Wavefront OBJ file of the C-alpha trace (Angstrom):
o trace
v 0.000 0.000 0.000
v 1.339 3.421 -0.966
v 0.432 6.449 1.123
v 0.424 9.750 -0.709
v -0.227 13.326 0.303
v -3.363 14.689 -1.366
v -4.236 17.984 0.333
v -4.583 19.888 3.587
v -8.028 20.758 4.943
v -8.465 23.503 7.520
v -11.712 24.059 9.390
v -12.481 27.772 9.795
v -15.135 29.752 11.662
v -15.125 32.825 9.422
v -14.857 31.912 5.753
v -14.762 35.524 4.513
v -11.816 36.499 6.739
v -10.005 33.249 6.017
v -10.447 33.651 2.260
v -9.163 37.207 2.456
v -6.112 36.095 4.492
v -5.150 33.243 2.182
v -5.738 35.104 -1.085
v -4.402 38.555 -0.199
v -1.632 37.809 2.300
v -0.578 34.294 1.321
v -1.128 34.697 -2.432
v -3.302 31.582 -2.829
v -5.379 31.309 -6.013
v -8.942 29.993 -5.705
v -9.747 26.900 -7.737
v -13.281 26.183 -6.421
v -15.533 28.223 -4.134
v -18.857 26.737 -3.145
v -21.141 26.549 -0.116
v -18.833 26.238 2.879
v -15.814 24.909 0.982
v -12.961 26.779 -0.631
v -10.244 24.976 -2.570
v -7.035 26.643 -3.700
v -4.884 25.654 -6.677
v -2.140 24.609 -4.235
v -4.377 21.871 -2.802
v -5.131 23.742 0.426
v -8.812 23.536 1.288
v -10.914 25.521 3.772
v -14.157 24.161 5.184
v -16.545 26.273 7.225
v -17.152 24.972 10.743
v -20.727 24.441 11.730
v -21.555 25.579 15.254
v -21.256 22.627 17.582
v -22.219 23.205 21.248
v -19.892 20.393 22.360
v -16.816 22.179 21.002
v -15.067 24.907 22.944
v -13.598 28.070 21.409
l 1 2 3 4 5 6 7 8 9 10 11 12 13 14 15 16 17 18 19 20 21 22 23 24 25 26 27 28 29 30 31 32 33 34 35 36 37 38 39 40 41 42 43 44 45 46 47 48 49 50 51 52 53 54 55 56 57
């Protein structure tokens, strides 16, 4: 069995601020942007966290 790196997924609370950070400051280029998921050409992916009362800030 071969294990390969595919991509990194980060869970974020504020998609707008995160998108701004990664595109403007980090120079990432958006590949796909759809409901709660943002994928950059580099393979980095952001997913919006859904409020979960069992998780702490």
